[in-house]
C-alpha positions as CSV (number, residue, x, y, z in Angstrom):
1,M,-15.6,13.0,-14.1
2,E,-16.2,14.7,-10.8
3,K,-14.7,11.9,-8.7
4,I,-11.1,12.5,-9.5
5,V,-8.5,13.6,-6.9
6,S,-6.4,16.4,-8.3
7,E,-2.7,15.6,-8.8
8,P,-0.5,14.8,-7.0
9,V,-2.0,12.1,-4.8
10,E,-0.1,13.1,-1.7
11,T,-0.9,10.5,0.9
12,Y,-2.4,7.1,1.7
13,N,-4.4,6.1,4.7
14,Q,-4.3,3.2,7.1
15,I,-4.0,5.3,10.2
16,G,-7.6,5.8,11.3
17,L,-8.7,8.7,9.2
18,G,-11.6,8.5,6.7
19,L,-11.1,7.9,3.0
20,T,-12.5,11.3,2.4
21,N,-9.5,13.0,4.0
22,Y,-6.7,10.7,2.9
23,V,-4.9,13.6,1.2
24,D,-4.4,15.2,4.6
25,T,-2.8,12.1,6.2
26,R,0.8,10.9,6.2
27,K,2.1,9.1,3.1
28,L,2.5,5.3,3.3
29,S,4.1,4.4,0.0
30,P,3.9,0.9,-1.5
31,I,7.0,-1.1,-0.6
32,L,8.0,-1.7,-4.2
33,K,7.1,-0.8,-7.7
34,W,5.3,-3.5,-9.6
35,A,4.3,-3.9,-13.3
36,G,0.7,-3.1,-13.6
37,G,0.7,-1.2,-10.3
38,K,-2.2,1.0,-9.4
39,E,-0.4,3.9,-7.7
40,Q,-1.0,6.3,-10.6
41,E,-4.7,5.3,-10.7
42,L,-5.4,6.0,-7.0
43,K,-6.7,9.4,-7.9
44,Y,-9.5,7.6,-9.7
45,I,-9.9,4.6,-7.4
46,L,-10.1,6.1,-4.0
47,P,-12.9,8.6,-4.6
48,N,-15.1,5.8,-6.0
49,L,-14.7,3.5,-2.9
50,P,-17.3,3.5,-0.1
51,Q,-16.5,6.2,2.4
52,E,-16.7,3.9,5.4
53,K,-13.9,1.5,6.6
54,F,-14.0,-2.0,5.1
55,A,-14.6,-4.9,7.4
56,D,-12.7,-7.3,5.1
57,Y,-10.5,-6.1,2.2
58,Y,-9.6,-8.7,-0.5
59,E,-6.8,-7.9,-3.0
60,P,-6.4,-10.8,-5.5
61,F,-3.4,-9.2,-7.3
62,V,-1.7,-7.0,-4.7
63,G,1.5,-6.3,-6.6
64,G,3.2,-3.3,-5.0
65,G,0.2,-2.8,-2.8
66,A,-0.8,0.8,-3.7
67,V,-4.5,0.3,-3.0
68,Y,-3.8,-2.0,-0.1
69,T,-1.7,0.7,1.7
70,A,-4.3,3.4,0.8
71,I,-7.4,2.0,2.4
72,Q,-8.6,1.1,5.9
73,A,-10.0,-2.3,6.8
74,D,-10.4,-4.4,9.9
75,K,-8.8,-7.4,8.1
76,Y,-6.7,-7.6,4.9
77,F,-6.5,-10.6,2.6
78,I,-3.9,-10.2,-0.1
79,N,-2.7,-12.6,-2.8
80,D,-0.7,-12.5,-6.0
81,K,0.5,-15.0,-8.6
82,S,4.1,-14.3,-7.7
83,D,5.1,-16.6,-4.8
84,E,8.2,-14.5,-4.2
85,L,6.1,-11.4,-3.7
86,I,3.8,-13.1,-1.3
87,L,6.8,-14.4,0.6
88,L,8.0,-10.8,0.9
89,Y,4.7,-9.7,2.4
90,R,4.6,-12.6,4.8
91,S,8.2,-11.9,5.9
92,L,7.1,-8.4,6.8
93,T,4.3,-9.6,9.1
94,N,6.3,-12.1,11.1
95,A,9.7,-12.2,13.0
96,D,11.6,-12.2,9.6
97,R,10.8,-8.4,9.3
98,K,13.8,-7.6,11.6
99,V,16.1,-9.4,9.1
100,F,14.4,-7.7,6.2
101,F,14.8,-4.2,7.6
102,Q,18.3,-4.8,8.8
103,A,19.3,-6.0,5.3
104,T,17.5,-2.9,3.8
105,K,19.5,-0.6,6.2
106,E,22.8,-2.3,5.1
107,I,21.9,-1.9,1.4
108,I,21.1,1.8,1.9
109,H,24.3,2.3,3.9
110,N,26.4,0.6,1.2
111,W,24.7,2.5,-1.5
112,D,25.5,5.8,0.3
113,L,29.2,4.8,0.5
């Protein structure tokens, strides 16, 4: 088992650095926890992926998006059985993201109070 990243997996990479040095990049965490998430398995998954950037990345069950946020690709195609989850991801990629992040700020503010 030589292709295992030592714990902890510090960072993820969608900012232009190669997969081989993802541990040295800034952390981009999945937006939410999801049952069956792959975040803990990234230490096994990432070292076994091709070293070059993907042209197209397909994720049939994106869930919390641990692998999705950890890799580089020119185009991303994500899906999931949960319609609500896909609506969340869609809202983050269009004008609704302002509403989402404002609501998140309000929730954090109220939580702090």
